[in-house]
Each structure stands twice: as structure tokens, then as C-alpha cells.
C-alpha positions as CSV (number, residue, x, y, z in Angstrom):
1,M,50.0,-29.6,11.8
2,S,47.7,-31.9,9.9
3,A,49.0,-31.5,6.4
4,A,52.7,-31.6,7.4
5,A,52.1,-34.4,9.9
6,A,50.4,-36.5,7.2
7,I,53.4,-36.1,5.0
8,Q,55.9,-37.1,7.8
9,N,53.5,-39.8,9.1
10,T,53.5,-38.2,12.6
11,T,50.7,-36.9,14.9
12,V,50.0,-33.3,15.7
13,D,50.5,-32.0,19.3
14,A,47.2,-31.3,21.0
15,D,48.2,-27.7,21.9
16,V,49.2,-27.0,18.3
17,S,45.9,-28.3,17.1
18,R,44.0,-26.0,19.5
19,W,46.1,-23.1,18.3
20,V,45.5,-23.8,14.7
21,A,41.7,-24.0,15.3
22,S,41.8,-20.6,17.0
23,V,43.5,-18.6,14.4
24,G,41.6,-16.3,12.1
25,D,40.7,-17.2,8.5
26,V,43.4,-14.9,7.0
27,L,46.3,-16.5,8.9
28,H,44.9,-20.0,8.4
29,A,44.7,-19.4,4.6
30,K,48.4,-18.4,4.6
31,L,49.3,-21.5,6.5
32,A,47.3,-23.6,4.1
33,A,48.9,-21.9,1.1
34,V,52.4,-23.3,2.1
35,G,51.0,-26.7,3.0
36,L,51.2,-26.5,6.8
37,V,47.4,-27.1,7.3
38,R,44.5,-28.3,5.2
39,P,42.3,-25.4,3.8
40,R,39.2,-24.7,5.8
41,I,36.0,-25.6,3.9
42,K,33.7,-22.6,3.6
43,P,30.0,-22.4,2.6
44,A,29.5,-21.4,-1.0
45,S,27.8,-18.1,0.1
46,Q,30.7,-17.0,2.4
47,P,33.4,-15.0,0.7
48,E,37.1,-16.0,0.8
49,P,39.2,-14.2,3.3
50,T,41.4,-11.4,2.2
51,S,44.5,-9.9,3.7
52,E,42.9,-6.4,3.8
53,T,40.1,-5.7,6.3
54,E,37.0,-4.5,4.5
55,P,35.4,-1.3,6.0
56,Q,32.2,-2.1,8.0
57,V,29.0,-0.4,6.7
58,C,27.2,1.5,9.5
59,L,23.5,1.7,9.9
60,G,23.0,5.4,9.5
61,A,25.1,5.8,6.3
62,F,23.5,2.8,4.7
63,L,19.9,3.9,5.4
64,D,20.6,7.5,4.2
65,G,22.2,6.2,1.0
66,Y,19.3,3.8,0.3
67,L,16.6,6.5,0.8
68,K,18.6,8.9,-1.3
69,D,18.6,6.4,-4.2
70,R,14.9,5.8,-4.0
71,D,13.9,8.8,-6.1
72,D,10.9,6.8,-7.3
73,L,9.1,6.9,-3.9
74,K,6.0,9.1,-3.4
75,P,6.4,11.8,-0.7
76,N,4.2,10.0,1.7
77,S,6.1,6.7,1.2
78,L,9.3,8.5,1.8
79,L,7.9,10.0,5.0
80,V,6.9,6.5,6.2
81,Y,10.3,5.1,5.4
82,G,11.8,8.1,7.2
83,H,9.9,7.2,10.4
84,T,11.4,3.7,10.3
85,R,14.9,5.0,9.7
86,R,14.6,7.4,12.6
87,T,13.5,4.7,15.1
88,L,16.3,2.3,13.9
89,V,19.0,4.9,14.4
90,Q,17.4,6.0,17.7
91,F,17.6,2.5,19.1
92,F,20.9,1.1,17.5
93,G,22.8,4.3,16.9
94,A,24.0,5.6,13.5
95,D,27.4,4.0,13.9
96,K,26.1,0.5,14.5
97,P,27.7,-1.9,11.9
98,L,25.0,-3.7,9.9
99,A,26.7,-7.0,10.4
100,E,26.6,-6.8,14.2
101,I,22.8,-6.5,14.3
102,T,21.4,-9.9,15.4
103,E,17.9,-11.4,15.4
104,Y,17.7,-10.8,19.1
105,D,18.5,-7.1,18.5
106,A,15.7,-7.0,16.0
107,E,13.3,-8.3,18.6
108,Q,14.5,-5.8,21.1
109,W,13.9,-3.0,18.6
110,Q,10.4,-4.1,18.0
111,R,9.7,-4.2,21.8
112,F,11.2,-0.6,21.9
113,L,8.6,0.5,19.4
114,I,5.8,-1.0,21.6
115,R,7.1,0.7,24.7
116,Q,6.9,4.0,22.8
117,G,3.1,3.5,22.7
118,L,2.8,2.9,18.9
119,S,-0.2,0.9,17.8
120,K,0.2,-2.7,16.7
121,A,-0.5,-1.7,13.1
122,T,2.3,0.9,13.2
123,V,4.8,-1.5,14.8
124,R,4.1,-4.1,12.1
125,K,4.4,-1.5,9.3
126,R,7.8,-0.3,10.6
127,S,9.0,-3.9,11.0
128,A,8.1,-4.6,7.4
129,N,10.1,-1.5,6.3
130,A,13.1,-2.7,8.3
131,K,12.9,-6.0,6.5
132,V,13.0,-4.1,3.2
133,F,16.1,-2.2,4.3
134,F,18.1,-5.3,5.3
135,K,17.0,-7.2,2.2
136,V,18.6,-4.5,0.2
137,A,21.8,-4.8,2.3
138,I,21.9,-8.6,1.5
139,R,21.5,-7.8,-2.3
140,Q,24.4,-5.3,-2.0
141,G,26.6,-7.9,-0.3
142,R,26.7,-6.0,3.0
143,I,25.4,-8.8,5.2
144,A,24.8,-12.5,4.8
145,S,21.3,-12.8,6.4
146,N,18.4,-10.6,7.4
147,P,18.1,-10.3,11.2
148,F,14.5,-8.9,10.8
149,A,13.3,-11.8,8.7
150,H,11.6,-13.6,11.5
151,I,9.7,-10.8,13.3
152,K,6.0,-10.3,12.6
153,S,5.2,-7.6,10.0
154,T,1.9,-8.6,8.3
155,S,-0.5,-5.7,8.3
156,V,-3.3,-5.7,10.9
157,A,-6.4,-3.7,11.2
158,N,-6.9,-1.5,14.3
159,D,-10.6,-1.8,15.1
160,E,-10.4,1.0,17.6
161,R,-9.6,3.5,14.8
162,F,-12.7,2.6,12.7
163,Y,-15.4,5.3,12.6
164,F,-18.7,5.4,10.7
165,L,-19.8,8.9,9.8
166,S,-23.6,9.2,9.8
167,L,-25.6,11.1,7.2
168,D,-26.7,13.7,9.7
169,D,-23.1,14.4,10.7
170,T,-22.0,14.4,7.1
171,Q,-24.5,17.1,6.3
172,K,-23.2,19.1,9.3
173,V,-19.7,19.0,7.9
174,L,-20.8,20.0,4.4
175,D,-22.9,22.9,5.8
176,N,-19.7,24.3,7.5
177,C,-17.3,24.0,4.6
178,P,-16.0,27.4,3.5
179,D,-16.8,27.1,-0.3
180,A,-17.9,24.8,-3.1
181,Q,-14.5,23.3,-3.7
182,W,-14.1,22.3,0.0
183,R,-17.6,20.8,-0.1
184,L,-16.6,18.8,-3.2
185,I,-13.3,17.6,-1.5
186,F,-15.4,16.3,1.4
187,A,-18.1,14.8,-0.9
188,L,-15.6,13.1,-3.1
189,A,-14.2,11.3,-0.1
190,R,-17.5,10.6,1.7
191,Y,-19.8,9.8,-1.3
192,G,-17.3,9.0,-4.0
193,G,-14.8,7.0,-1.9
194,L,-11.8,8.8,-3.3
195,R,-8.4,8.8,-1.6
196,T,-7.7,12.3,-0.2
197,P,-5.6,14.2,-1.1
198,S,-3.9,12.2,-3.8
199,E,-6.9,11.1,-6.0
200,T,-8.9,14.2,-5.3
201,L,-6.2,16.6,-6.4
202,S,-5.5,14.5,-9.5
203,L,-9.0,14.8,-10.7
204,R,-9.4,16.8,-14.0
205,W,-12.6,18.1,-15.6
206,E,-11.8,16.0,-18.6
207,D,-12.1,12.9,-16.3
208,V,-15.8,13.7,-15.6
209,A,-18.1,12.0,-18.1
210,W,-21.4,13.6,-17.4
211,Q,-23.3,11.7,-20.1
212,E,-22.0,8.4,-19.0
213,N,-22.6,9.3,-15.3
214,R,-19.1,8.3,-14.2
215,I,-15.7,9.6,-13.2
216,L,-12.2,8.4,-14.3
217,V,-10.2,8.4,-11.0
218,R,-6.4,8.4,-11.4
219,S,-4.7,6.7,-8.5
220,P,-1.1,7.8,-7.7
221,K,-1.0,5.3,-4.8
222,T,-1.5,2.2,-7.0
223,E,-0.3,3.4,-10.4
224,H,2.9,1.3,-10.1
225,H,0.7,-1.9,-10.2
226,E,-0.2,-3.1,-13.7
227,G,-3.7,-2.0,-14.6
228,K,-4.2,-0.1,-11.3
229,D,-3.4,3.4,-12.5
230,S,-7.0,4.4,-12.7
231,R,-10.6,3.2,-12.2
232,L,-14.2,4.3,-13.0
233,V,-16.4,5.6,-10.2
234,P,-20.2,6.3,-10.6
235,I,-21.4,9.9,-10.2
236,F,-23.6,8.9,-7.2
237,P,-26.8,10.9,-6.7
238,E,-25.4,12.2,-3.4
239,L,-22.2,13.4,-5.1
240,R,-23.6,15.0,-8.2
241,P,-24.9,18.3,-6.7
242,Y,-21.5,19.1,-5.2
243,L,-19.7,18.2,-8.5
244,L,-22.1,20.4,-10.5
245,A,-21.7,23.4,-8.0
246,A,-17.9,23.3,-8.4
247,F,-18.3,22.9,-12.2
248,E,-20.5,26.0,-12.4
249,E,-18.0,28.1,-10.4
250,A,-14.9,26.8,-12.4
251,E,-12.9,29.3,-14.4
252,P,-13.1,28.7,-18.2
253,G,-10.3,26.4,-19.3
254,S,-9.6,25.1,-15.8
255,E,-7.8,21.8,-15.9
256,Y,-8.1,20.5,-12.4
257,V,-11.4,20.2,-10.5
258,I,-9.8,21.4,-7.3
259,T,-7.7,24.6,-7.8
260,R,-7.7,26.5,-4.5
261,Y,-6.1,23.9,-2.3
262,R,-3.2,22.6,-4.3
263,Q,-0.3,24.4,-2.7
264,E,2.4,22.2,-1.1
265,N,1.9,23.9,2.3
266,T,-1.8,23.2,2.3
267,N,-2.8,20.6,5.0
268,L,-6.3,19.4,4.3
269,R,-6.4,17.4,7.5
270,T,-5.8,20.6,9.6
271,Q,-8.4,22.5,7.7
272,L,-10.9,19.7,8.1
273,K,-10.4,19.7,11.8
274,R,-11.3,23.4,11.8
275,I,-14.4,22.6,9.8
276,L,-15.4,19.9,12.3
277,K,-14.9,22.3,15.2
278,R,-17.3,24.8,13.5
279,A,-19.8,21.9,13.0
280,G,-19.7,21.0,16.6
281,L,-18.1,17.6,15.9
282,K,-15.1,15.9,17.5
283,P,-12.4,14.8,15.0
284,W,-12.5,11.0,14.4
285,P,-9.4,8.8,13.8
286,R,-8.0,8.6,10.2
287,L,-10.1,11.5,9.0
288,F,-10.2,10.9,5.3
289,Q,-9.7,7.1,5.3
290,N,-12.7,6.6,7.5
291,L,-14.8,8.6,5.0
292,R,-13.8,5.9,2.4
293,S,-14.4,3.2,4.9
294,T,-17.9,4.6,5.6
295,R,-18.7,4.7,1.9
296,Q,-17.5,1.2,1.2
297,T,-19.5,-0.1,4.1
298,E,-22.6,1.5,2.8
299,L,-22.2,0.3,-0.8
300,S,-21.2,-3.2,0.3
301,A,-24.6,-3.6,2.0
302,I,-26.2,-3.1,-1.5
303,W,-23.9,-4.0,-4.3
304,P,-21.8,-7.1,-5.0
305,E,-18.5,-7.2,-3.3
306,H,-16.4,-7.2,-6.5
307,T,-18.3,-4.2,-7.9
308,V,-17.7,-2.1,-4.8
309,C,-14.0,-3.0,-4.7
310,A,-13.7,-2.0,-8.3
311,W,-15.2,1.4,-7.5
312,M,-13.1,1.9,-4.4
313,G,-9.9,0.7,-6.0
314,N,-8.9,-2.0,-3.4
315,S,-9.1,-5.8,-3.1
316,K,-11.6,-7.9,-1.2
317,A,-8.9,-8.8,1.4
318,V,-8.0,-5.2,2.0
319,A,-11.6,-4.2,2.2
320,M,-12.3,-6.8,4.8
321,R,-9.3,-5.9,6.9
322,H,-9.2,-2.1,6.7
323,Y,-12.5,-0.7,5.4
324,L,-15.7,-2.7,6.1
325,Q,-17.4,-2.0,9.4
326,V,-20.4,-3.3,11.3
327,R,-22.9,-0.5,11.9
328,N,-25.5,-0.1,14.6
329,E,-28.2,-0.3,12.0
330,D,-27.0,-3.7,11.0
331,F,-27.8,-5.0,14.5
332,E,-31.2,-3.3,14.4
333,R,-32.0,-4.7,11.0
334,A,-30.9,-8.2,12.1
335,A,-33.0,-8.0,15.3
336,N,-36.1,-7.1,13.3
337,T,-35.7,-9.2,10.2
338,P,-36.9,-12.9,10.2
339,T,-34.3,-15.3,8.9
340,G,-36.2,-16.2,5.8
341,T,-36.6,-12.6,4.8
342,A,-32.9,-12.0,5.5
343,R,-32.1,-14.9,3.2
344,Q,-34.3,-13.4,0.5
345,A,-32.6,-10.0,0.9
346,A,-29.2,-11.6,0.5
347,R,-30.2,-13.3,-2.8
348,N,-31.6,-10.1,-4.3
349,P,-30.7,-7.0,-2.3
350,A,-31.8,-4.5,-4.9
351,R,-35.3,-5.9,-5.1
352,F,-35.6,-6.3,-1.4
353,G,-34.4,-2.8,-0.7
354,A,-36.8,-1.3,-3.2
355,E,-39.8,-3.3,-1.9
356,T,-39.0,-2.4,1.7
357,S,-38.9,1.3,0.7
358,R,-42.2,1.0,-1.2
359,T,-44.0,-0.6,1.7
360,E,-42.7,1.6,4.5
361,G,-42.6,5.0,2.7
362,Q,-45.4,5.0,0.2
363,G,-47.1,8.4,-0.3
364,A,-44.1,10.6,0.7
365,T,-43.7,13.7,-1.4
366,G,-41.0,16.2,-1.9
367,P,-41.1,20.0,-1.9
368,E,-44.1,21.2,-3.8
369,G,-44.6,17.7,-5.2
370,E,-41.3,17.6,-7.1
371,T,-39.5,14.5,-8.0
372,G,-35.9,13.7,-7.1
373,V,-33.7,13.4,-4.0
374,F,-34.7,15.6,-1.0
375,S,-33.5,16.0,2.5
376,A,-36.2,15.2,5.1
377,P,-36.5,17.3,8.3
378,N,-34.6,14.6,10.2
379,G,-31.7,14.9,7.7
380,E,-32.4,11.7,5.8
381,L,-32.1,11.6,2.0
382,R,-35.4,10.5,0.4
383,I,-36.5,10.0,-3.2
384,N,-40.0,11.3,-3.7
385,A,-42.3,11.4,-6.7
386,S,-45.8,10.9,-7.7
387,P,-46.6,7.6,-9.4
388,C,-45.9,7.5,-13.2
389,R,-44.9,11.2,-13.1
390,T,-42.1,11.9,-15.6
391,K,-39.8,14.8,-16.4
392,T,-37.8,15.0,-19.6
393,W,-34.6,17.0,-20.3
394,R,-33.5,17.8,-23.8
395,R,-30.1,16.4,-24.6
396,R,-27.3,19.0,-25.0
397,E,-23.7,17.8,-25.2
398,S,-22.2,20.7,-23.4
399,N,-24.7,20.7,-20.6
400,P,-23.8,18.4,-17.7
401,H,-27.4,18.7,-16.4
402,S,-28.8,17.0,-19.5
403,C,-29.4,13.4,-20.3
404,D,-31.3,11.4,-23.0
405,A,-35.0,11.8,-22.5
406,T,-34.6,10.6,-19.0
407,A,-37.9,9.8,-17.4
408,V,-38.2,9.5,-13.6
409,C,-41.0,7.4,-12.4
410,S,-40.4,7.2,-8.7
411,R,-42.6,5.1,-6.5
412,Y,-40.2,4.6,-3.6
413,T,-39.0,6.4,-0.5
414,T,-35.6,5.4,0.7
415,S,-34.7,4.2,4.2
416,P,-32.5,6.3,6.5
417,C,-29.4,4.9,4.8
418,S,-28.4,6.9,1.8
419,T,-27.5,3.9,-0.3
420,P,-31.0,2.7,-1.1
421,S,-31.4,6.0,-2.9
422,I,-28.9,4.8,-5.4
423,L,-30.9,1.6,-6.0
424,A,-34.1,3.5,-6.6
425,I,-32.5,5.9,-9.0
426,I,-30.5,3.2,-10.9
427,G,-33.5,1.0,-11.0
428,E,-36.1,3.5,-12.2
429,V,-34.0,6.0,-14.3
430,S,-32.9,5.0,-17.8
431,T,-29.2,4.8,-18.3
432,F,-27.3,7.8,-19.7
433,S,-26.1,7.6,-23.3
């Protein structure tokens, strides 16, 4: 053997050399300890061999232990992690040792998800979760490397699951909601852009600043990010009537805005599907998220991108990938707008939208000549008023209908899209105190 042969100045037999190379680390270490062979050089990250065989950690037990320790996870996050755990155990088996899962096995598992008919976005999400699981195993010293590290897991948008809900269909849904609270739930998602159910059920009456015309929205989804626990959202003109209706029906001393649909066994998606059936509409993909997507698309056509993202509580990158849509009316407007005019509109969308409304809708009036926001026979929202006509409300702190000597001088009629109504109101109504 090499060490002994060096001492005796002899050569090692070839068969002996092959045998020494084939023995395990434990036996080789014992031979090295008595000077028969030179110690094997191990990478710094590899533990020294021991005489006792360490028990192997199996996949099922490891995943169950990890999820049990994550008592900080929200119920929905725990559910998503649970789906990944289920598919890992389904493919590998609960008794599969973690150390035996290879990079090739990880690729095969990802192909298994695709064969199950899961969307590309879902496959990527579960792959990202698998990476998280095995990163934890590395930190715990269970394995030396992550077999899932190389597989693709960046989030992708599924364009086939986008859906833009028109104003006409929005009104059909609202008309078929069973009560004022359900109408508000739907309006908060469609016109306020709130995440449902988490942000909607977290809303308290103390969060509604009537005089400032804004709502403090608490966000359970993003509260673990610094400075992202809440955001301010305007009380948009389309949202205000439904918020007022729920306020007028609220019991004295009520803390939460939504009180009737807070039970753990309440499934708002299932109830919304029933409402859609009564309205004669087919359920669209991602029921509540596409309401947020619709609203962000509308607002982004009018307001600066950073402003809309602040209202919606997401980033520009997330908005581009998962929320913003191209509408049919965008094609129609592009086909009928000369390039120079389009450039002017891009520079000053508020002025352009107002001037377009003034030119195309001059002379329109509301019911009995009243000013305000009205629904036209075709379902469009319009702002109608006589020129220089004003209406003043006396300020009362306890009255959410009141504001500071607010004068409405409306000269515009909005286009079919609801968002220009915001521009007309913001531009022509003095700010709330």
C-alpha cells in the first residue's frame, strides 16, 4: 500500500492498488489511521466518514416536517405548497431518500406535471416551490446540492386566462347580486381593484376616509414586505354608490365593512358563479383576479403607470406580466386616431380625454337635467350637466355624502369606457378637505 510501500521503498501490487481504490471511505479511513494508506483528500463541504451509518431522510417525512414548521404561512400559501408536496410524493414516493433524487429525476418530475395537463404557469410555480423545499434540505445538512436548481421556475403569464369584463356585463352582475354587501364585494374588486377575499374582508369602516375620498386597504398578501402592508385607493365615482349603500345598511358599531360573508366555510367564488348564472354570463377564468386585471387595464389607459401600480398594490413588472390587457377598443381607437393625435394624447391623456368627450358628447343631459354620473340606455356611464351649473353641499363631519362647498361644473360627456368619468370628475370637482 502506498504509505507502507513508501516507508519500505517498495512498489504496490496493481491488484492491491485497485482493491484500496474500491473500498469505502470508512474502511479507507481506518487503514489510513494506522499508516497503511495515505488519507483521501475530501472537498471542504463533504463531511468526514463515520463508523456509524446515518439514517437517510425520506421525502415524505421531510416535506411534512417542513410544512408543519411553517406556521407563518397564510392558508392559501400553505394550500399551494401542499399541492407541490402532493405531486412530489406522487411521483417519487414518500419513502424516496432525498439524497437519491438527481437532477434528471427533477426533470422527469417536471415532465410528469406537464403530462397531467397543468398549465405552464402552474408547472413553473410548483417547480419554484420544489426548489424552496430542497434549499431548506441543504441548510439542514440533509443533502449537498439542489437537484431542482437548474429547472425553469420563473413565473409566466398565461394569456389564455386573461378576461376583460365590459361595463355592460359588470352591470348585469351587480344587478343580480343578492344584497348590498355582495354588490360591494364585486364593486371593490371590479372598480376598486382590491384582492378578493383577503383585502375585501380586511376592510374596516375606520379605513374609509369619506372626506379625503380614499380608502386604506390592508394587504395580507404583501404585509411581510417592508412598507407593503397597506396602500391608499381612491373612492372612484363608480365605487362610491355601492360603498354608501353598504354604509347605510351597516349596524351601529360595525367594525368590518363586509359582515355577512366572513365564515370560514364561505366560498365567494362558488357564490359568484351562481350570480353569473342568474345574470346569463359564463364564468371567466380567474374570477376575481381578472376583475383586478380589468380595472388596472382601464386605469392604465388614463393615469401614469406608477400611480396605478400604487393604487393596485403591485409593481410595474407584475402589472405587465399578469394584469395589463389589450382591449378591442384599443384596436378601434388606434385604427381611427391619426398618429399625431395619438402622440398628443400620450403626452397629456387627461386633457385629450376631456376634449374628446366635450367634442363628441356636447349637449347630453341626465335625468330631469340633473348633474352627476348616469347610466345611459346602452349601459354606458356618462357625466351630464348643464354648463356652469353648480350644486353645493353643506359640510358635516359625520355625513359621508358631504364635502366642502363642492361645485360641479360639468361640460363633458364621457366615452363608453368608464375611466374618462374619473377624469371629468377629478378635473372639474374641487378636492375634498
